[in-house]
Structures are given as structure tokens and as C-alpha cells.
KEKE-3310 file (N, C-alpha, C; in steps of 0.2 Angstrom, whole numbers, plus 5000, padded with zeros to 4 digits):
npx = (5109:5118:5116:5114:5117:5109:5113:5108:5092:5088:5076:5075:5059:5059:5053:5045:5042:5026:5026:5040:5036:5034:5032:5041:5036:5024:5020:5018:5012:5005:4997:4999:5011:5011:5007:5016:5022:5013:5016:5028:5029:5023:5029:5040:5037:5044:5052:5051:5049:5057:5052:5055:5057:5057:5061:5058:5064:5056:5045:5042:5049:5060:5069:5065:5052:5047:5047:5060:5072:5087:5095:5111:5119:5131:5142:5155:5159:5171:5176:5181:5175:5177:5187:5184:5192:5187:5184:5171:5154:5145:5135:5131:5116:5112:5099:5095:5106:5109:5114:5106:5097:5110:5124:5124:5127:5137:5142:5152:5147:5155:5157:5155:5165:5178:5191:5201:5194:5203:5220:5237:5246:5261:5261:5261:5250:5246:5244:5242:5230:5238:5234:5214:5205:5196:5180:5170:5161:5148:5134:5142:5144:5145:5135:5123:5118:5102:5098:5103:5100:5093:5099:5095:5079:5080:5077:5066:5067:5050:5041:5041:5025:5009:5008:4995:4980:4974:4960:4945:4945:4926:4914:4908:4893:4887:4890:4896:4902:4900:4903:4907:4908:4905:4902:4904:4896:4897:4879:4879:4877:4882:4881:4886:4885:4891:4886:4896:4902:4911:4923:4923:4920:4906:4890:4879:4875:4886:4874:4864:4853:4846:4840:4848:4842:4833:4838:4833:4821:4821:4832:4840:4845:4845:4836:4845:4843:4851:4857:4858:4869:4871:4877:4882:4894:4910:4915:4907:4898:4889:4889:4874:4869:4856:4850:4834:4829:4818:4825:4822:4809:4809:4821:4834:4848:4861:4873:4886:4898:4905:4910:4919:4927:4934:4930:4921:4916:4913:4900:4887:4875:4870:4860:4863:4873:4887:4887:4892:4904:4919:4921:4908:4899:4903:4914:4929:4942:4933:4943:4956:4952:4953:4946:4945:4950:4937:4933:4925:4922:4924:4929:4925:4931:4926:4926:4912:4906:4895:4884:4875:4863:4847:4851:4857:4850:4847:4856:4854:4842)
npy = (5069:5077:5096:5100:5114:5122:5130:5145:5145:5150:5154:5153:5156:5158:5165:5168:5185:5191:5197:5204:5216:5217:5223:5224:5210:5205:5192:5176:5168:5167:5160:5147:5150:5155:5141:5136:5142:5142:5126:5126:5131:5125:5115:5119:5132:5143:5147:5161:5161:5168:5178:5180:5186:5188:5196:5186:5179:5183:5172:5174:5176:5170:5158:5152:5143:5142:5149:5155:5154:5155:5149:5152:5147:5150:5144:5142:5138:5141:5155:5173:5185:5201:5214:5206:5196:5185:5168:5166:5155:5158:5160:5165:5168:5170:5174:5176:5182:5191:5195:5190:5196:5198:5192:5179:5173:5163:5157:5143:5128:5114:5102:5108:5115:5112:5107:5114:5110:5107:5105:5117:5120:5119:5112:5096:5080:5082:5094:5106:5121:5139:5150:5152:5145:5150:5153:5140:5137:5131:5126:5124:5130:5147:5163:5163:5173:5183:5181:5171:5156:5140:5123:5110:5103:5084:5071:5057:5040:5033:5019:5004:4999:4988:4974:4968:4960:4942:4943:4931:4915:4915:4908:4890:4887:4873:4869:4869:4873:4868:4873:4867:4869:4863:4861:4854:4852:4843:4843:4849:4856:4859:4865:4873:4881:4886:4891:4891:4897:4886:4895:4897:4907:4918:4912:4911:4910:4913:4900:4891:4884:4869:4867:4873:4885:4881:4892:4910:4920:4915:4908:4889:4882:4867:4863:4858:4848:4846:4833:4829:4814:4810:4824:4825:4816:4815:4805:4795:4806:4808:4818:4820:4825:4831:4832:4841:4837:4829:4818:4809:4793:4794:4799:4806:4813:4809:4811:4809:4813:4803:4794:4800:4791:4773:4760:4765:4773:4786:4789:4789:4792:4796:4793:4790:4782:4785:4799:4798:4800:4806:4819:4826:4823:4825:4823:4832:4817:4811:4809:4813:4826:4838:4836:4851:4855:4865:4875:4866:4855:4855:4855:4856:4861:4859:4853:4852:4845:4849:4845:4852:4846:4851:4858:4846:4839:4830:4823:4816:4807)
npz = (5184:5172:5170:5153:5144:5131:5115:5106:5099:5084:5071:5053:5041:5025:5010:4996:4988:4982:4969:4958:4960:4970:4990:5004:5015:5007:5004:4994:4995:5010:5019:5019:5023:5040:5041:5043:5053:5066:5067:5069:5079:5089:5091:5096:5108:5112:5101:5091:5077:5061:5047:5033:5016:4998:4983:4970:4956:4940:4932:4921:4914:4897:4901:4912:4920:4931:4950:4956:4972:4982:4993:5006:5017:5029:5040:5056:5068:5075:5077:5076:5080:5071:5080:5090:5107:5110:5104:5094:5089:5071:5060:5047:5034:5017:5006:4990:4988:4994:5014:5025:5042:5050:5056:5065:5083:5095:5112:5108:5112:5118:5112:5098:5096:5083:5077:5062:5046:5036:5034:5036:5021:5027:5034:5043:5039:5053:5063:5075:5067:5065:5068:5067:5058:5039:5036:5033:5021:5017:5006:4990:4975:4977:4981:4968:4956:4955:4941:4933:4924:4933:4935:4923:4927:4934:4926:4927:4925:4918:4928:4924:4915:4927:4927:4918:4922:4913:4904:4909:4902:4891:4900:4902:4897:4901:4913:4929:4946:4964:4980:4996:5012:5026:5041:5062:5075:5092:5094:5082:5067:5049:5029:5022:5003:4988:4975:4958:4943:4929:4927:4940:4945:4956:4956:4963:4983:4996:5003:5018:5014:5008:4995:4979:4969:4954:4936:4931:4920:4908:4907:4908:4918:4931:4945:4960:4972:4989:5000:5014:5026:5041:5049:5058:5062:5059:5053:5045:5039:5025:5010:4997:4981:4971:4954:4952:4940:4926:4916:4909:4909:4921:4928:4937:4938:4947:4961:4971:4988:4995:5012:5023:5028:5029:5017:5008:4990:4981:4973:4954:4947:4934:4924:4911:4901:4899:4902:4918:4922:4932:4925:4924:4934:4949:4965:4978:4982:4995:5004:5003:5008:5021:5036:5050:5065:5076:5087:5097:5087:5070:5056:5036:5018:5002:4986:4971:4955:4941:4927:4918:4915:4909:4899:4888:4886:4874:4873:4883:4878)
capx = (5111:5123:5111:5114:5115:5107:5114:5100:5090:5084:5073:5070:5057:5061:5047:5044:5033:5020:5028:5044:5036:5031:5034:5041:5028:5020:5021:5016:5008:5003:4989:5004:5021:5007:5005:5022:5025:5010:5019:5035:5025:5018:5035:5045:5033:5048:5056:5049:5051:5056:5050:5062:5053:5065:5060:5062:5064:5052:5042:5041:5056:5061:5074:5061:5047:5047:5049:5064:5076:5091:5100:5116:5121:5138:5143:5160:5160:5178:5178:5184:5170:5183:5188:5184:5195:5183:5180:5162:5151:5144:5131:5130:5113:5111:5096:5096:5115:5109:5113:5098:5098:5117:5128:5120:5133:5135:5147:5150:5148:5163:5158:5155:5173:5181:5199:5198:5196:5209:5226:5238:5251:5266:5261:5261:5244:5241:5246:5236:5232:5242:5224:5208:5203:5193:5174:5169:5155:5142:5135:5147:5148:5143:5128:5123:5115:5096:5095:5107:5098:5094:5101:5089:5078:5082:5072:5065:5060:5045:5041:5035:5017:5007:5007:4988:4976:4971:4954:4945:4937:4921:4912:4906:4884:4882:4895:4896:4904:4899:4912:4903:4909:4903:4904:4899:4902:4892:4873:4874:4879:4879:4882:4885:4886:4894:4888:4901:4902:4917:4928:4926:4915:4904:4881:4875:4877:4884:4867:4866:4846:4844:4839:4850:4835:4837:4837:4824:4822:4824:4839:4836:4852:4842:4837:4850:4843:4854:4856:4865:4865:4875:4879:4887:4898:4913:4917:4899:4892:4888:4881:4871:4867:4851:4845:4827:4826:4816:4830:4815:4811:4807:4827:4835:4854:4861:4880:4888:4904:4907:4910:4928:4931:4930:4932:4916:4919:4908:4893:4887:4872:4869:4852:4864:4880:4890:4890:4896:4912:4921:4921:4902:4896:4910:4918:4935:4939:4934:4947:4959:4950:4956:4943:4949:4947:4934:4930:4925:4920:4928:4925:4931:4928:4928:4920:4911:4905:4889:4884:4867:4856:4843:4853:4861:4845:4845:4860:4851:4836)
capy = (5070:5086:5099:5103:5121:5126:5135:5147:5142:5153:5147:5155:5154:5161:5165:5172:5188:5191:5198:5207:5222:5219:5226:5218:5207:5202:5186:5175:5162:5167:5155:5142:5151:5155:5134:5134:5147:5139:5121:5127:5138:5121:5111:5126:5139:5149:5148:5164:5160:5174:5177:5182:5186:5191:5195:5182:5178:5182:5169:5177:5176:5163:5152:5150:5141:5141:5155:5150:5155:5155:5149:5149:5147:5151:5140:5144:5136:5143:5162:5179:5191:5209:5218:5202:5192:5176:5166:5164:5152:5159:5156:5168:5168:5174:5175:5180:5186:5197:5194:5192:5194:5202:5187:5177:5172:5162:5154:5137:5123:5109:5100:5111:5118:5107:5111:5117:5105:5112:5107:5120:5117:5122:5110:5088:5082:5083:5098:5109:5127:5141:5156:5151:5147:5155:5152:5134:5138:5128:5122:5128:5137:5156:5163:5162:5180:5181:5179:5164:5149:5136:5118:5106:5098:5078:5069:5051:5035:5032:5014:4999:4997:4984:4968:4966:4950:4941:4941:4926:4912:4911:4902:4884:4885:4869:4866:4873:4869:4870:4876:4864:4871:4861:4858:4852:4853:4844:4842:4857:4854:4863:4863:4880:4881:4893:4889:4894:4892:4883:4898:4897:4917:4915:4913:4911:4910:4905:4899:4886:4883:4860:4868:4876:4885:4883:4900:4909:4922:4912:4902:4885:4881:4865:4866:4854:4846:4843:4827:4828:4810:4808:4830:4827:4811:4818:4799:4794:4812:4806:4822:4817:4829:4828:4838:4838:4838:4824:4817:4803:4789:4798:4796:4812:4813:4811:4812:4809:4814:4798:4794:4802:4783:4766:4758:4770:4777:4792:4787:4795:4790:4800:4789:4790:4778:4792:4805:4793:4801:4811:4826:4828:4822:4823:4829:4829:4812:4812:4805:4816:4831:4838:4839:4852:4857:4872:4876:4862:4851:4850:4858:4856:4863:4853:4858:4848:4848:4844:4844:4856:4841:4853:4859:4838:4833:4828:4820:4809:4803)
capz = (5181:5172:5163:5147:5142:5123:5112:5105:5090:5080:5063:5049:5035:5019:5005:4990:4986:4976:4961:4958:4962:4980:4995:5010:5017:5002:5004:4990:5000:5015:5022:5020:5029:5043:5043:5045:5059:5068:5066:5073:5086:5094:5092:5104:5109:5115:5099:5089:5066:5057:5040:5026:5012:4993:4978:4966:4947:4936:4929:4915:4906:4895:4903:4919:4923:4939:4953:4960:4976:4982:5000:5007:5024:5029:5048:5057:5079:5080:5072:5080:5077:5070:5089:5100:5111:5111:5100:5094:5083:5069:5056:5041:5030:5013:5003:4985:4987:5001:5022:5031:5050:5052:5061:5071:5085:5103:5112:5107:5116:5122:5107:5093:5093:5081:5072:5054:5041:5032:5034:5032:5018:5027:5042:5043:5042:5063:5064:5075:5062:5070:5069:5066:5049:5039:5038:5030:5018:5013:5000:4984:4974:4983:4980:4962:4953:4952:4934:4935:4924:4938:4932:4919:4929:4932:4922:4931:4920:4922:4931:4919:4918:4930:4922:4917:4921:4907:4905:4910:4896:4892:4906:4898:4898:4906:4918:4937:4952:4969:4984:5000:5017:5031:5051:5066:5083:5097:5090:5081:5060:5044:5026:5017:4997:4985:4967:4954:4933:4925:4931:4951:4948:4962:4953:4971:4990:5000:5006:5018:5012:5007:4989:4977:4965:4945:4935:4930:4914:4902:4907:4910:4926:4934:4952:4963:4981:4992:5008:5022:5032:5047:5048:5065:5061:5053:5047:5046:5035:5016:5005:4989:4974:4967:4950:4949:4930:4923:4909:4903:4912:4930:4930:4938:4940:4956:4964:4979:4990:4999:5019:5023:5031:5026:5010:5001:4986:4977:4965:4950:4944:4927:4919:4904:4905:4893:4907:4922:4924:4934:4923:4922:4939:4955:4972:4978:4987:5003:5010:5001:5011:5029:5042:5054:5073:5074:5092:5098:5081:5065:5049:5028:5012:4995:4979:4969:4952:4940:4920:4917:4910:4908:4890:4885:4886:4867:4874:4888:4877)
cpx = (5112:5116:5116:5113:5114:5109:5109:5100:5088:5082:5069:5067:5056:5054:5048:5040:5029:5024:5037:5043:5031:5034:5037:5036:5023:5021:5015:5012:5007:5000:4996:5010:5017:5003:5011:5024:5020:5014:5023:5035:5024:5021:5040:5040:5035:5053:5050:5053:5052:5057:5053:5060:5058:5060:5065:5061:5059:5049:5039:5045:5058:5066:5070:5055:5043:5047:5056:5069:5081:5094:5104:5116:5128:5138:5152:5157:5165:5184:5177:5181:5178:5183:5185:5190:5195:5182:5172:5161:5147:5141:5129:5118:5112:5108:5095:5101:5113:5110:5109:5099:5107:5118:5124:5127:5129:5140:5146:5152:5153:5164:5156:5162:5177:5187:5196:5197:5201:5216:5232:5246:5259:5266:5260:5251:5237:5242:5242:5238:5234:5236:5219:5205:5197:5186:5173:5162:5152:5135:5139:5143:5141:5135:5127:5118:5107:5095:5103:5101:5097:5097:5096:5086:5079:5079:5071:5062:5055:5043:5039:5028:5015:5006:4997:4984:4975:4962:4952:4939:4931:4923:4906:4898:4883:4884:4896:4898:4901:4903:4905:4907:4902:4906:4899:4903:4893:4886:4871:4879:4878:4881:4881:4889:4884:4890:4891:4902:4910:4924:4929:4923:4909:4893:4876:4877:4882:4877:4868:4855:4849:4842:4843:4846:4838:4834:4831:4824:4825:4831:4835:4841:4845:4842:4839:4849:4849:4853:4862:4864:4873:4880:4885:4894:4902:4916:4910:4895:4895:4885:4880:4866:4859:4849:4840:4824:4824:4821:4824:4815:4806:4815:4830:4842:4855:4867:4880:4897:4905:4907:4920:4931:4929:4932:4928:4916:4909:4905:4890:4880:4866:4862:4855:4872:4887:4894:4889:4901:4912:4920:4914:4899:4901:4910:4922:4934:4939:4938:4954:4957:4951:4951:4949:4947:4944:4930:4930:4923:4922:4924:4929:4927:4932:4923:4919:4906:4898:4887:4877:4864:4849:4847:4860:4856:4844:4851:4859:4846:4836)
cpy = (5077:5090:5101:5110:5121:5125:5138:5144:5149:5152:5151:5152:5159:5157:5167:5180:5189:5192:5204:5214:5221:5221:5220:5214:5203:5196:5182:5171:5163:5162:5150:5142:5151:5147:5133:5135:5143:5131:5121:5129:5131:5117:5115:5133:5144:5152:5155:5164:5167:5174:5181:5181:5189:5190:5189:5181:5177:5177:5168:5176:5170:5159:5152:5151:5140:5148:5151:5157:5152:5156:5147:5150:5145:5149:5139:5143:5139:5149:5167:5185:5197:5212:5215:5197:5185:5173:5164:5159:5156:5156:5164:5165:5173:5171:5178:5184:5190:5191:5194:5191:5195:5195:5186:5173:5169:5158:5145:5134:5118:5104:5103:5116:5111:5111:5111:5108:5105:5110:5114:5118:5118:5115:5102:5090:5081:5088:5105:5120:5134:5146:5152:5149:5149:5150:5149:5136:5134:5132:5127:5124:5143:5157:5164:5170:5178:5180:5174:5159:5143:5130:5115:5100:5087:5074:5060:5046:5033:5023:5011:4999:4990:4980:4967:4960:4951:4941:4934:4921:4913:4904:4895:4885:4880:4866:4871:4866:4873:4868:4875:4865:4868:4862:4856:4852:4852:4840:4847:4854:4859:4865:4869:4880:4886:4890:4894:4890:4892:4887:4900:4906:4913:4917:4914:4909:4914:4907:4894:4882:4874:4860:4873:4878:4883:4890:4902:4916:4921:4908:4896:4881:4878:4867:4859:4855:4843:4839:4826:4820:4810:4816:4830:4821:4813:4810:4796:4799:4807:4812:4820:4824:4827:4835:4834:4840:4830:4821:4810:4796:4791:4798:4804:4812:4814:4806:4813:4813:4807:4797:4794:4794:4778:4766:4762:4774:4780:4789:4790:4789:4796:4800:4791:4790:4785:4797:4803:4794:4806:4817:4827:4827:4822:4828:4826:4824:4816:4812:4811:4826:4832:4838:4846:4854:4863:4872:4870:4853:4850:4853:4856:4857:4859:4857:4851:4847:4846:4850:4847:4849:4845:4856:4854:4836:4832:4822:4814:4804:4796)
cpz = (5176:5168:5158:5148:5135:5119:5110:5099:5088:5071:5056:5043:5030:5012:5003:4991:4981:4968:4964:4959:4968:4985:5000:5015:5011:5000:4998:4993:5006:5021:5022:5024:5038:5046:5047:5052:5065:5071:5073:5082:5093:5095:5099:5101:5112:5108:5091:5079:5066:5050:5035:5021:5005:4988:4971:4959:4945:4932:4923:4908:4905:4897:4907:4916:4928:4942:4957:4965:4979:4992:5003:5014:5028:5039:5050:5065:5081:5077:5077:5076:5076:5076:5094:5099:5108:5106:5100:5091:5079:5064:5051:5037:5025:5006:4994:4982:4992:5008:5022:5041:5053:5053:5064:5073:5092:5103:5113:5112:5115:5112:5100:5092:5093:5077:5065:5050:5034:5036:5032:5026:5021:5033:5039:5042:5051:5064:5065:5070:5067:5072:5065:5058:5046:5038:5031:5025:5014:5010:4995:4979:4980:4979:4974:4960:4952:4946:4930:4931:4930:4934:4929:4924:4930:4930:4926:4928:4925:4924:4927:4922:4921:4924:4924:4916:4915:4907:4905:4902:4897:4897:4901:4902:4902:4910:4922:4943:4959:4975:4988:5007:5023:5039:5054:5071:5087:5092:5086:5073:5053:5038:5022:5007:4995:4977:4962:4945:4932:4927:4938:4948:4953:4958:4960:4975:4992:5004:5013:5017:5010:4996:4983:4969:4956:4946:4934:4920:4910:4901:4908:4914:4930:4941:4955:4970:4985:5003:5009:5024:5036:5049:5054:5067:5057:5047:5041:5038:5028:5014:4997:4986:4970:4961:4947:4941:4927:4917:4905:4909:4918:4931:4928:4940:4944:4957:4973:4982:4997:5007:5016:5026:5028:5019:5003:4997:4984:4972:4960:4948:4941:4922:4910:4907:4902:4897:4915:4923:4927:4931:4921:4930:4945:4961:4973:4984:4991:5006:5009:5006:5019:5032:5049:5059:5071:5081:5095:5095:5075:5059:5042:5025:5006:4990:4975:4962:4947:4932:4920:4914:4905:4898:4888:4885:4881:4868:4878:4885:4874)
residu = (MET:ALA:GLN:VAL:LYS:LEU:ALA:ARG:ILE:GLN:ILE:LEU:VAL:ILE:HIS:PRO:ARG:THR:SER:THR:ASP:SER:GLU:GLU:GLY:ASP:LEU:ARG:PHE:PRO:ALA:GLN:VAL:GLN:GLN:ILE:VAL:SER:GLU:ILE:ASN:GLY:ILE:LEU:PRO:ASN:VAL:GLU:PRO:VAL:ILE:ILE:ASP:TYR:VAL:ALA:ILE:ASP:SER:GLU:GLN:PRO:GLN:HIS:GLU:ILE:LYS:HIS:GLY:THR:VAL:LEU:VAL:GLN:TYR:ASP:PRO:ASN:GLN:ARG:PRO:PRO:GLY:GLN:GLN:ASP:ARG:LYS:ALA:ILE:VAL:LYS:VAL:TRP:VAL:GLN:GLY:ASP:GLN:VAL:GLU:GLY:ASP:ILE:THR:TRP:ASP:PRO:LEU:ALA:ASN:GLN:ARG:LYS:ARG:SER:LEU:PHE:ARG:ARG:GLN:ASP:GLN:GLY:ALA:CYS:ALA:GLU:PRO:GLU:GLU:PRO:SER:THR:MET:ILE:THR:LEU:PRO:SER:PRO:ALA:PRO:THR:SER:MET:ASN:THR:PRO:PRO:PRO:PRO:PRO:GLU:THR:GLU:THR:PRO:PRO:PRO:PRO:GLU:PRO:THR:GLU:ALA:PRO:LEU:PRO:LEU:ALA:GLU:PRO:ASN:VAL:PHE:LYS:ILE:ARG:ILE:HIS:GLN:THR:MET:GLU:HIS:GLU:THR:SER:SER:VAL:GLU:TRP:THR:LEU:LEU:ASP:SER:ASN:GLU:GLN:THR:ILE:ALA:GLY:PRO:ASP:THR:THR:SER:THR:ILE:LEU:GLY:SER:SER:ASP:GLY:ASP:THR:ARG:SER:GLU:VAL:GLN:ILE:ASP:VAL:GLU:SER:PRO:THR:ASN:LYS:ASP:GLU:THR:ARG:ILE:THR:PHE:THR:ILE:LYS:THR:ASP:VAL:GLY:GLY:GLY:CYS:MET:PRO:SER:TRP:ASN:MET:ALA:ARG:SER:SER:GLY:SER:GLU:THR:SER:PHE:VAL:ALA:ALA:CYS:ASN:PRO:ALA:LEU:ALA:ASP:ALA:LYS:ALA:TYR:GLY:CYS:ASP:ASP:PRO:LYS:LYS:VAL:GLU:TRP:LYS:PRO:LEU:ASN:ALA:GLY:PHE:GLU:ARG:THR:SER:MET:CYS:TRP:TRP:LEU:ASP:VAL:SER:LYS:VAL:THR:VAL:GLY:LEU:GLY)
# end
């Protein structure tokens, strides 16, 4: 692979002095300048940055709120310096209207020798200029004086406020839900429950015990017992829930999640016909709850719900 000779690299770090009365070298933020120099040395160890400090506009002047600095860079890759025959690439750097570091020149590489960006008025668009074009100045306009006020800052339209979520309604005091996660693999199985309020906010769990304890501290939520039949057979397993509260005559309301196969349907023994419906007690239809593969076994997640009889005992008498 052919070796490419790179042009000389020069890095200038432009930075304001502490005040209008400061001498050269009195930097406003020396620690930050040193950090920049260290970063450059880490990337280009053979290039030593040159620090150029300037007298910034006094921030106490009424038309200015912050310190300003104007930097202008002029570049021409095909320039003939005065008194020389060979063409050079040349860069001039101006800070606050003063040129710094003199002319930076080097022998341009082949891909840097470009034609003029402008054509002579007396020649066609493709004509070759008779003489090298004058130095192209970027950016435009030319350096401004130190007392020229800067343009007003651009204002940005603030983004619209993010939508806020509507607050949840108050949970119904006697309605609860149970999220059931059932797994089975060979001879092992588990039923994990999570107790939720009517807004499906967690009250207790997740837990794998067979009892959902009743509430304390003056509340009267009933205890619920969970019984699982055929826990390692996904087609024959059945989950039964019993509310451990006697609502009269020794009756304790119960309901189940039926088998997922066959014609069996879920039952509800509410101890009161008025409450024996899907709104008071029930579970997702087991024939519509999908069993998913889990390692060498299966898992499913379903939802059940119940009415706290301790809060409706009057209606069950």
C-alpha cells in the first residue's frame, strides 16, 4: 500500500482571558483548557496545541449578557505567497479581529489543489483562471469589531408537556382478585398467587402457600384457602378457593377453576343464590387459558375474583 504523506497538523485552543485588564496567559477557565489539551495529547501525542487567549467583551456592557469571542478562519489551498514562486496551501486565523500565529503554510497535497470556486466574468463556466483566485474567506462576513453586539439568541419552542396518567378510581372495598401462576414439570408443581384489589394493584404476594391470610389492624378481609387437585396433570388439574368465613349454618362460600379438558364447568357455592354469579365469584375460562411449554413441563397464568363475604354478611343472612 502506498504511503500517504499527511500535511502538518496544527491545533489552536481559543480561550478568553479573565477580564479586560488581564494580561496574556491569564485564562478564564484554566482547568478546562488543560483538560482539552490533555485530551488532544492523548489522541495526537505528536501535536502540541497552541493556546490563544483574547480579551473578551466586558459582560457588564448593557448590550451583552455573556462574554463573546469571534474566530475567523481563511483557507486557500492554491496560494502564491508574496515573493515566492511555488504555490502553497495557506491558512490564516483571526481572533477578535487580530491575526494570530501568522500565516500557516504547507505544500498542498494533490487532492487539496482545487480550482477556484468562482469563474472570471469574461470567461466561460469551464474556463481555467489565468491567475490563482484570491483567498476564499470562510465564514462570512469578515471579523466584526469587539463592540458589535451579537445577534439575538434563537428561541426554541418548548416541547409540549408529557401527558399525565389519570388517577386510578378508588378500589371497591369488598372486591378482590387473585392472579394465579401455575407450573408443573414431571413430579413437581407449584401454584403462585398474588392478591389484588379491584384496580389490580397488589395487596399481598406473590406467594406459594395454600392460604391467603385475612387482613388485620381492624380490617375484615376474609382468609381464603387454596386447594389444588392433580397438580402435575395439566388436563385434570382443578383449583378450588374457599372463603374461611361462616356466613350462616356453617356455610363457607367457595368456587373453583375447572379442569381445562372435558365438559366440566366451574362451580360457585356462594351460600346465597343472589351472589352465585360470575360477577361475585369466578375465574377465567380454563378452556381458554393457554398452557405454555416450560422446560420439560407447562405453565399458565389466569385471573380469579371474589366478593369479601365479611363485608356483605348482612346480605347473606
